[in-house]
matplotlib code that plots the C-alpha trace (Angstrom):
import matplotlib.pyplot as plt

x = [1.4, 2.7, 4.6, 2.3, 2.5, 1.7, 1.1, 1.7, 1.6, 3.3, 3.7, 6.2, 8.9, 6.5, 4.6, 7.9, 8.9, 5.6, 5.5, 9.2, 8.4, 5.3, 7.2, 9.7, 6.9, 5.2, 8.4, 8.8, 5.7, 6.1, 9.8, 9.3, 6.6, 7.1, 6.3, 5.7, 4.2, 5.1, 7.6, 10.6, 14.2, 13.4, 10.9, 13.5, 16.0, 13.5, 13.4, 10.5, 10.3, 9.5, 7.8, 7.6, 9.3, 7.1, 8.3, 6.0, 3.1, 4.5, 2.2, 0.9, -2.5, -5.3, -3.6, -0.5, -2.4, -4.4, -1.1, 0.2, -3.2, -2.4, 0.9, -0.6, -3.7, -1.5, 0.7, -2.4, -4.0, -0.9, -0.5, -4.1, -3.7, -0.5, -2.1, -5.2, -2.8, -0.6, -3.4, -1.7, -2.9, -3.6, -3.2, -2.0, -2.4, -0.2, -1.7, -2.0, -5.8, -6.8, -4.5, -5.0, -8.8, -9.3, -7.1, -8.6, -12.2, -11.3, -9.2, -11.8, -14.5, -12.3, -11.9, -8.5, -8.5, -7.6, -6.0, -5.7, -2.9, -3.4, -6.9, -7.7, -8.6, -12.3, -12.5, -10.9, -12.4, -14.2, -16.3, -18.3, -15.4, -16.7, -19.0, -16.2, -14.0, -16.6, -16.7, -12.9, -11.5, -11.6, -9.9, -8.7, -5.6, -6.0, -3.1, -5.1, -7.3, -10.4, -10.6, -12.0, -15.4, -15.9, -15.3, -17.3, -20.3, -20.0, -19.6, -16.0, -13.7, -10.9, -8.0, -6.3, -2.5, -1.1, 1.6, 5.0, 6.8, 5.7, 7.5, 10.6, 11.0, 12.0, 9.6, 12.2, 14.4, 17.9, 17.9, 21.4, 22.9, 21.1, 22.4, 25.9, 25.6, 24.6, 27.3, 24.9, 25.3, 26.8, 24.3, 21.4, 17.9, 18.0, 15.1, 14.3, 12.8, 11.0, 9.6, 8.3, 9.7, 8.1, 9.4, 5.9, 6.0, 9.4, 8.1, 5.3, 7.3, 11.1, 11.1, 8.7, 10.8, 13.9, 12.1, 10.9, 14.5, 15.5, 12.8, 13.9, 17.5, 16.6, 14.9, 17.5, 20.9, 22.6, 20.0, 20.8, 18.6, 18.6, 17.0, 16.6, 16.0, 15.3, 17.0, 19.6, 16.8, 15.0, 18.3, 19.0, 15.6, 16.2, 19.6, 18.1, 15.5, 18.3, 20.0, 16.7, 15.8, 19.3, 19.8, 23.3, 24.6, 22.1, 23.4, 21.5, 22.7, 21.3, 21.1, 20.6, 17.7, 18.2, 14.8, 14.5, 17.9, 17.0, 13.7, 15.3, 17.9, 15.7, 14.1, 11.2, 10.3, 8.5, 6.9, 4.8, 1.6, 1.9, 3.6, 6.5, 4.1, 3.6, 7.3, 7.8, 5.2, 6.8, 10.1, 8.5, 9.5, 7.4, 6.2, 4.4, 2.6, 2.3, 1.0, 0.4, -1.2, -1.6, -4.8, -6.9, -5.9, -6.7, -10.1, -11.1, -9.8, -11.2, -14.8, -14.4, -12.8, -14.6, -12.3, -10.8, -7.2, -4.7, -1.9, -1.9, -1.0, -4.0, -6.3, -5.2, -5.6, -8.9, -7.8, -5.3, -2.2, 0.2, -0.4, -1.4, -1.1, -2.6, -2.3, -2.1, -2.0, 1.3, 3.5, 7.1, 6.1, 3.3, 5.5, 8.5, 6.3, 4.7, 8.1, 9.7, 6.8, 7.4, 11.1, 10.4, 7.7, 8.9, 5.4, 3.8, 6.6, 6.2, 2.4, 2.9, 5.4, 2.9, 0.3, 2.9, 4.0, 0.4, -0.1, 3.1, 2.0, -1.4, 0.1, 2.8, 1.2, 3.8, 2.4, 4.1, 3.3, -0.3, -0.7, 0.8, -1.5, -4.5, -3.3, -2.2, -5.7, -6.3, -3.1, -3.9, -7.3, -5.5]
y = [54.9, 57.5, 56.4, 54.5, 54.7, 51.5, 52.0, 49.0, 48.1, 44.9, 43.8, 41.3, 39.3, 37.0, 40.0, 41.7, 38.6, 38.2, 41.9, 41.9, 39.0, 40.8, 44.1, 42.2, 40.6, 43.9, 45.6, 43.1, 44.7, 48.2, 48.9, 52.6, 52.0, 53.6, 51.6, 53.4, 52.9, 50.6, 47.8, 45.9, 45.3, 42.8, 45.2, 48.0, 45.9, 45.9, 49.7, 50.2, 53.6, 52.7, 55.7, 53.5, 50.1, 47.0, 46.1, 48.7, 46.4, 43.2, 42.8, 39.5, 38.7, 41.0, 42.0, 43.2, 45.0, 46.9, 48.0, 49.4, 50.6, 54.4, 54.2, 52.0, 54.2, 57.3, 55.7, 54.6, 58.0, 59.8, 57.2, 57.6, 61.4, 61.0, 58.5, 60.7, 63.6, 61.5, 59.4, 56.1, 54.2, 51.2, 50.2, 46.7, 45.6, 42.6, 40.5, 42.6, 42.6, 44.7, 47.5, 47.2, 46.7, 50.0, 51.8, 49.9, 50.8, 54.5, 54.5, 52.4, 54.9, 57.6, 55.7, 54.1, 50.4, 48.2, 44.8, 42.6, 40.0, 37.1, 36.3, 37.0, 33.7, 34.1, 30.3, 29.9, 32.6, 36.0, 35.1, 38.3, 40.2, 39.3, 42.3, 44.7, 43.0, 43.5, 47.2, 47.5, 45.3, 45.7, 42.3, 39.6, 37.5, 34.1, 31.8, 28.6, 26.7, 26.5, 30.3, 31.7, 30.0, 31.9, 35.2, 34.4, 33.5, 37.0, 38.9, 39.7, 39.5, 37.0, 35.2, 32.0, 32.6, 29.7, 30.2, 31.6, 29.3, 26.4, 28.0, 28.7, 25.4, 22.3, 19.4, 17.0, 17.6, 16.1, 15.7, 14.1, 17.1, 19.5, 17.8, 17.9, 21.6, 22.3, 20.0, 17.5, 14.6, 12.4, 13.3, 11.1, 12.5, 16.1, 18.2, 21.7, 24.0, 27.0, 29.2, 31.9, 35.2, 37.7, 38.6, 38.1, 34.5, 33.9, 35.2, 32.5, 29.7, 29.8, 28.1, 25.5, 24.7, 24.4, 22.1, 19.9, 19.6, 18.4, 15.7, 14.6, 14.4, 12.0, 9.7, 10.3, 10.9, 11.6, 14.1, 17.7, 20.8, 23.3, 26.6, 29.3, 32.8, 35.9, 38.6, 39.4, 40.1, 36.8, 35.0, 36.7, 35.7, 32.1, 32.1, 33.5, 30.7, 28.1, 29.6, 30.0, 26.4, 25.2, 23.6, 25.0, 21.5, 20.6, 20.6, 23.6, 25.0, 28.5, 29.9, 33.4, 32.8, 29.6, 28.2, 26.4, 24.8, 23.6, 22.2, 20.4, 18.9, 17.7, 14.4, 16.1, 19.7, 21.6, 24.6, 27.5, 27.8, 30.2, 30.4, 28.3, 25.3, 25.6, 25.9, 22.7, 20.9, 22.1, 20.8, 17.5, 17.8, 15.7, 18.2, 18.9, 22.2, 24.0, 27.4, 29.5, 33.0, 35.4, 34.3, 37.3, 36.9, 33.1, 33.7, 36.1, 34.0, 30.7, 32.1, 33.1, 29.9, 28.1, 25.1, 22.5, 23.0, 25.9, 24.6, 25.3, 21.7, 20.4, 23.1, 22.5, 18.7, 19.1, 16.6, 16.1, 15.1, 16.4, 16.8, 20.1, 21.2, 24.5, 26.5, 24.2, 21.0, 22.3, 20.8, 19.7, 16.1, 16.1, 17.7, 15.5, 12.4, 13.4, 14.3, 11.1, 9.1, 10.8, 10.0, 6.4, 5.5, 5.3, 4.4, 7.5, 9.7, 8.3, 8.8, 12.4, 13.0, 11.8, 14.3, 17.1, 16.3, 16.5, 19.9, 21.2, 20.4, 22.0, 25.2, 25.5, 28.0, 30.6, 32.9, 36.3, 36.2, 35.2, 38.0, 40.5, 39.3, 39.9, 43.4, 44.7, 45.3, 47.8, 49.6, 49.6, 51.1, 53.8]
z = [-70.7, -68.4, -65.3, -63.0, -59.2, -57.2, -53.5, -51.3, -47.6, -46.4, -42.8, -41.4, -43.2, -45.1, -46.6, -47.5, -49.4, -51.2, -52.2, -53.4, -55.8, -57.0, -57.6, -59.7, -61.8, -62.3, -63.3, -66.1, -67.7, -66.3, -65.9, -65.1, -62.4, -59.0, -55.8, -52.6, -49.1, -46.2, -46.9, -45.8, -47.0, -49.7, -51.3, -51.0, -52.9, -55.7, -55.7, -53.3, -51.6, -48.0, -46.2, -43.1, -42.4, -42.5, -39.0, -37.6, -38.5, -36.9, -33.9, -32.7, -31.2, -30.0, -26.7, -28.4, -31.1, -28.5, -26.8, -30.1, -31.4, -31.0, -32.9, -35.7, -36.1, -36.3, -39.1, -41.0, -40.8, -42.1, -44.8, -46.0, -46.2, -48.2, -50.6, -51.1, -51.9, -54.3, -55.7, -56.8, -59.8, -57.7, -54.0, -53.1, -49.5, -48.8, -45.9, -42.6, -43.1, -40.1, -41.2, -44.9, -45.2, -43.4, -45.9, -48.9, -47.9, -47.9, -51.0, -53.0, -52.0, -53.6, -56.9, -56.3, -57.4, -54.4, -54.6, -51.5, -51.8, -49.4, -48.5, -44.8, -43.0, -43.4, -43.7, -40.3, -38.2, -38.4, -41.5, -40.8, -42.4, -45.9, -46.0, -45.1, -47.7, -50.4, -49.6, -49.4, -52.2, -55.9, -56.4, -54.1, -54.8, -53.1, -52.2, -51.5, -53.9, -51.7, -51.2, -54.5, -54.1, -50.8, -52.5, -55.7, -53.6, -52.0, -55.3, -54.8, -57.8, -57.1, -58.7, -57.4, -57.7, -55.7, -53.1, -53.9, -51.4, -53.6, -56.5, -54.6, -52.8, -55.0, -55.1, -53.9, -50.9, -50.4, -46.7, -46.6, -48.4, -46.2, -43.1, -44.6, -45.2, -41.6, -40.2, -38.6, -40.9, -38.2, -35.5, -34.3, -34.9, -36.0, -34.7, -36.1, -33.5, -34.9, -32.1, -34.5, -35.8, -33.4, -30.0, -28.6, -29.8, -28.2, -24.9, -25.1, -26.6, -26.0, -22.6, -23.8, -26.9, -24.6, -22.2, -25.1, -26.3, -22.8, -22.9, -26.4, -25.4, -22.6, -25.2, -28.0, -26.4, -29.7, -31.0, -32.0, -32.3, -35.0, -34.0, -36.8, -35.4, -37.4, -35.4, -32.7, -30.3, -30.8, -30.6, -27.3, -26.0, -26.9, -25.3, -22.1, -22.1, -22.4, -19.3, -17.5, -18.0, -17.1, -20.6, -21.4, -22.0, -24.8, -28.4, -29.7, -33.0, -33.2, -36.7, -38.0, -40.5, -42.5, -41.5, -44.8, -44.5, -41.0, -42.1, -45.1, -42.7, -39.9, -39.1, -37.4, -36.6, -33.8, -35.4, -34.1, -36.1, -39.0, -42.4, -41.1, -41.0, -44.7, -45.4, -43.3, -45.4, -48.7, -47.4, -46.5, -42.9, -40.5, -37.8, -34.7, -34.5, -31.1, -30.2, -27.2, -27.1, -24.3, -22.4, -23.5, -27.2, -27.1, -25.4, -28.1, -31.0, -29.7, -29.8, -33.5, -34.8, -37.6, -38.1, -35.8, -37.2, -36.7, -38.9, -42.6, -43.6, -41.8, -43.1, -46.7, -46.3, -44.5, -41.8, -39.0, -41.0, -38.3, -34.5, -33.1, -29.4, -28.3, -25.0, -22.0, -24.1, -25.5, -22.7, -23.2, -22.4, -25.0, -27.7, -27.1, -27.2, -30.5, -32.1, -30.9, -32.4, -35.8, -35.8, -34.9, -37.4, -41.0, -42.3, -40.8, -42.1, -45.6, -45.5, -44.3, -47.1, -49.7, -48.5, -48.5, -52.0, -53.2, -51.5, -53.0, -56.6, -56.0, -54.7, -57.4, -59.8, -60.8, -58.1, -58.8, -62.5, -61.9, -59.4, -61.8, -64.6, -62.3, -61.4, -64.8, -66.2, -63.3, -64.3, -68.0, -67.2, -65.2]

ax = plt.figure().add_subplot(projection="3d")
ax.plot(x, y, z, "-o")
ax.set_aspect("equal")
plt.show()
């Protein structure tokens, strides 16, 4: 086989990680393959040629997407022209559905096989996208076990590949060792506070997370707070919230990254909805999920919701395993009360851990290799 070219677009840190593992798995079969498009540092470490950085796609909510629309549309148009000119053997869109489905539809119409890796949340909201997906996608790679039936019913080729985090994270977590590693072994209740990875999330949530910590400290005077932050900018924003809320005396331990270590070490976690809620479940961390969007984004999303849950652990379990607080219900008092209840009830914690253990086993599928196996037939045809 002549050298194949795989075009990819991944947005945000989670997409960068997924794509990097997939590149490594494909290279085991096609060591000379070229990988090009939009990607992040982890993909580049696997030899990916990033024409644009994945951070360009990291926008949050409808309101922010509208503000950045012109820039994103310009990048997408230039990328499409370049891909039509270079004609890759396959295109893989990793998550970022609004950006990638537009590209996939146009590339598929020109005969380029299109793989979409990470099913859009058609089971949660905007089910009307299934028609567009059918026009755009040659093959869907689904991370969750309930997704393939939806696509098969709509005539869309699909493979269930499991979730890579379930492969990366061990089934059993040594919480005592994790506490020792982060220097909090002698502290009282350890709370992990994850306000999200995007600056827009920090703008909505940082002050609320700080106020929740203040409430918890009143109830648990020896508590400590682990706060993983992904960048200097998000760290600065959280530090500003600490000063703004007058909480300089609270025992915050701000971390660069290390979200998994914080979740492994904590007695309970406060997590912004998103992929971090799944990581918390896989690390068997009892959690409270809270989320706030800009009012316009929330108004638009609420009208299109199909399920009562926003957190992946609850969606996967099909019931409220962990508490969720959205918009105005996400008050510091409510969040602190719910977190305190988790810390204080060993039976509830054990029941939650059993559910999380079951979810972990279900999602542990050898994802990167399964995804590569689903893609290889398209490359061999090419």
